[in-house]
C-alpha positions as CSV (number, residue, x, y, z in Angstrom):
1,M,-14.1,50.1,141.9
2,A,-16.8,52.7,142.7
3,T,-15.6,56.1,142.8
4,I,-17.0,59.7,143.4
5,G,-15.8,62.7,141.4
6,L,-12.3,63.4,139.9
7,K,-9.8,64.9,142.3
8,T,-6.9,65.4,140.0
9,I,-4.6,64.2,137.3
10,Y,-0.8,63.7,137.4
11,T,1.4,63.2,134.4
12,G,5.1,63.2,133.3
13,I,7.4,62.6,130.3
14,K,9.3,59.2,130.4
15,L,12.8,58.8,129.3
16,P,13.9,55.8,127.0
17,N,15.4,54.3,130.0
18,G,12.0,54.2,131.9
19,S,12.9,57.2,134.3
20,V,10.9,60.3,134.4
21,A,12.3,63.4,132.6
22,L,13.3,66.2,135.1
23,D,13.9,69.9,134.7
24,D,13.9,71.1,131.2
25,Q,13.8,67.6,129.6
26,G,10.3,67.1,131.3
27,V,7.3,69.2,132.2
28,D,8.4,70.1,135.7
29,P,11.6,70.1,137.6
30,T,10.2,67.3,139.9
31,G,9.4,65.2,136.8
32,I,5.6,65.3,137.5
33,F,3.0,67.9,136.4
34,E,-0.3,68.1,138.2
35,I,-3.2,69.4,136.2
36,D,-4.6,71.3,139.1
37,T,-7.1,74.1,139.4
38,K,-4.5,76.9,140.0
39,K,-4.7,79.7,137.5
40,E,-1.2,80.8,138.4
41,N,0.0,77.3,137.0
42,G,-2.0,77.8,133.8
43,N,-4.6,75.2,134.7
44,L,-8.4,75.0,135.2
45,G,-8.8,71.5,136.4
46,S,-10.5,68.6,134.6
47,K,-14.1,67.3,134.0
48,S,-13.4,63.7,133.2
49,F,-11.0,60.9,133.2
50,N,-12.8,58.2,131.1
51,I,-11.0,54.8,131.0
52,T,-12.1,52.1,128.6
53,N,-10.9,48.6,127.6
54,L,-9.6,47.8,131.1
55,T,-10.4,44.2,130.3
56,G,-9.8,42.5,126.9
57,T,-12.5,40.9,124.8
58,T,-14.0,37.6,126.2
59,T,-14.2,34.7,123.8
60,K,-16.4,31.8,124.6
61,I,-15.0,28.3,124.0
62,V,-17.5,25.8,122.8
63,G,-17.1,22.0,123.0
64,N,-19.7,19.2,122.7
65,N,-22.4,21.7,122.0
66,E,-21.7,23.5,125.2
67,I,-19.7,26.6,126.4
68,V,-16.9,24.9,128.4
69,D,-14.5,27.8,128.9
70,T,-13.7,31.4,128.2
71,S,-10.6,33.2,127.0
72,V,-9.9,36.8,127.8
73,G,-7.7,38.9,125.7
74,S,-5.2,41.3,126.8
75,S,-6.1,44.7,128.5
76,S,-5.8,47.5,126.2
77,P,-6.8,50.8,128.0
78,T,-7.4,54.1,126.6
79,V,-8.3,57.2,128.6
80,A,-10.4,60.1,127.3
81,I,-9.4,63.2,129.3
82,D,-11.6,66.4,129.4
83,S,-9.7,69.3,130.9
84,N,-11.1,73.0,131.2
85,M,-7.4,74.0,130.4
86,I,-4.0,72.7,130.7
87,N,-1.0,75.0,130.7
88,P,-0.3,75.4,127.0
89,E,3.7,74.9,127.3
90,K,3.2,71.8,129.4
91,L,0.4,70.4,127.0
92,N,2.5,70.9,123.9
93,K,5.4,69.0,125.6
94,L,3.3,66.2,126.7
95,L,2.0,66.0,123.0
96,G,5.4,65.7,121.8
97,R,5.5,68.9,119.9
98,V,8.7,70.6,119.2
99,Q,9.5,74.3,119.8
100,L,10.3,76.4,116.7
101,G,12.2,79.1,118.7
102,D,9.7,81.9,117.9
103,G,6.9,81.0,120.2
104,G,5.5,78.2,118.0
105,W,5.2,74.5,118.3
106,A,5.3,71.9,115.4
107,P,4.4,68.1,115.6
108,G,7.5,66.1,116.6
109,K,9.1,63.3,114.5
110,T,9.3,61.0,117.5
111,T,6.7,59.6,119.9
112,V,6.7,60.9,123.5
113,E,5.8,58.6,126.2
114,I,4.3,59.7,129.4
115,G,3.0,58.2,132.7
116,L,-0.3,59.1,134.0
117,I,-2.4,58.9,137.1
118,G,-6.1,59.7,137.6
119,V,-7.4,60.2,141.1
120,A,-10.8,59.7,142.5
121,E,-12.2,58.7,145.9
122,D,-14.6,55.9,147.1
123,P,-18.0,56.5,148.2
124,I,-17.8,55.2,151.8
125,Y,-14.4,56.0,153.3
126,H,-13.7,59.0,150.9
127,S,-10.1,57.5,150.5
128,R,-8.3,58.2,147.4
129,I,-8.3,55.6,144.4
130,F,-5.4,56.0,141.9
131,Y,-5.6,54.6,138.3
132,C,-1.9,54.5,137.1
133,F,-0.5,54.1,133.8
134,G,3.3,53.8,133.4
135,R,3.7,54.1,129.8
136,G,1.5,55.6,127.0
137,T,1.1,58.3,124.3
138,L,-1.1,61.4,124.4
139,A,-3.0,62.7,121.5
140,K,-5.2,65.8,120.7
141,T,-6.9,65.1,117.3
142,A,-9.1,68.0,116.8
143,Q,-9.7,71.6,117.7
144,N,-13.2,73.0,117.2
145,I,-13.0,76.8,117.5
146,Q,-16.3,78.6,117.4
147,T,-17.5,82.2,117.7
148,N,-18.7,83.8,120.8
149,T,-22.3,85.1,120.6
150,D,-23.9,88.3,121.9
151,T,-25.0,86.6,125.2
152,A,-22.4,83.9,125.9
153,Q,-18.8,82.8,125.4
154,T,-18.0,79.6,123.4
155,R,-15.4,77.6,125.2
156,E,-13.6,74.5,123.9
157,D,-11.8,72.2,126.5
158,D,-8.6,70.4,126.1
159,N,-9.9,67.0,125.0
160,L,-7.2,64.4,124.9
161,T,-6.8,60.6,124.3
162,Y,-4.2,58.7,126.2
163,T,-3.3,55.2,124.8
164,A,-1.7,52.9,127.4
165,M,1.1,50.3,126.7
166,S,2.4,47.4,128.7
167,Y,4.7,48.6,131.7
168,D,7.4,46.3,133.1
169,K,6.9,47.7,136.6
170,F,3.2,46.4,136.5
171,N,4.1,43.0,135.7
172,S,4.1,43.9,132.0
173,E,0.5,45.0,132.3
174,P,-0.7,48.3,131.1
175,Y,-2.2,49.7,134.3
176,A,-2.5,49.3,138.0
177,V,-5.1,50.5,140.6
178,Y,-4.2,51.7,144.1
179,W,-6.5,52.4,147.0
180,E,-4.9,54.4,150.0
181,K,-6.7,52.4,152.7
182,N,-4.9,49.3,151.7
183,K,-2.6,48.4,154.6
184,D,0.5,48.2,152.4
185,F,-0.2,51.5,150.6
186,S,2.7,53.9,150.2
187,L,2.2,57.1,148.3
188,K,5.9,57.6,147.6
189,K,6.4,54.0,146.5
190,M,3.4,54.2,144.1
191,F,4.8,57.5,142.6
192,D,8.2,56.1,142.4
193,R,6.9,52.9,140.6
194,V,5.0,55.1,138.0
195,F,7.6,57.8,137.6
196,P,11.0,56.4,138.7
197,G,13.3,59.3,139.7
198,Q,10.6,61.7,140.7
199,T,10.9,64.2,143.4
200,F,7.3,65.4,143.5
201,I,6.5,63.2,146.5
202,K,9.3,63.2,149.0
203,E,8.0,61.9,152.2
204,P,9.2,58.6,153.6
205,A,7.5,55.5,152.3
206,Q,5.2,54.9,155.2
207,P,1.6,53.5,155.0
208,V,-1.2,56.0,155.2
209,A,-2.9,56.0,158.6
210,P,-6.4,54.7,158.7
211,H,-9.2,57.3,158.3
């Protein structure tokens, strides 16, 4: 789907039973943490939400010296996220790091699964498009710290990689795409599907009025 810009990103930790983790178990009392642009929340927004491998590899099937069919492998998406800054406490939780009790975080022994939604808008109606992932893991593989110069600051973003997994509420596929102008669209139903048990979106599950 054609898009313009990156409006925001939502994420939340998932429990083994598939529900979103609330309160201290998760990253927000509602279960959902928005990587917004509010400095009071410790965030500076994001630059990109780059999704790859939405479709599996296509293999040509040959018979009688002709290409007679194709076979398409399973989707295996990954998302490269470039954020200017994510609240450090929230980020360490999302990465599965464990508090040491003195202000430090160490790598955890078990994998933390999270849900993820990236939001853009279409170029004609300027309605929101949601790329949703119900299960996956987040990784930060490098930290390149460089000196400031006499004329400029040297910043490094929070660069993260999300690896999606099959999700039972998406017919066992790893992702789903929503468009708010769809006549059946419900923001609450979508959030409930990606983050079961969430209280971030509370309004009744009514379709969005046409723009």
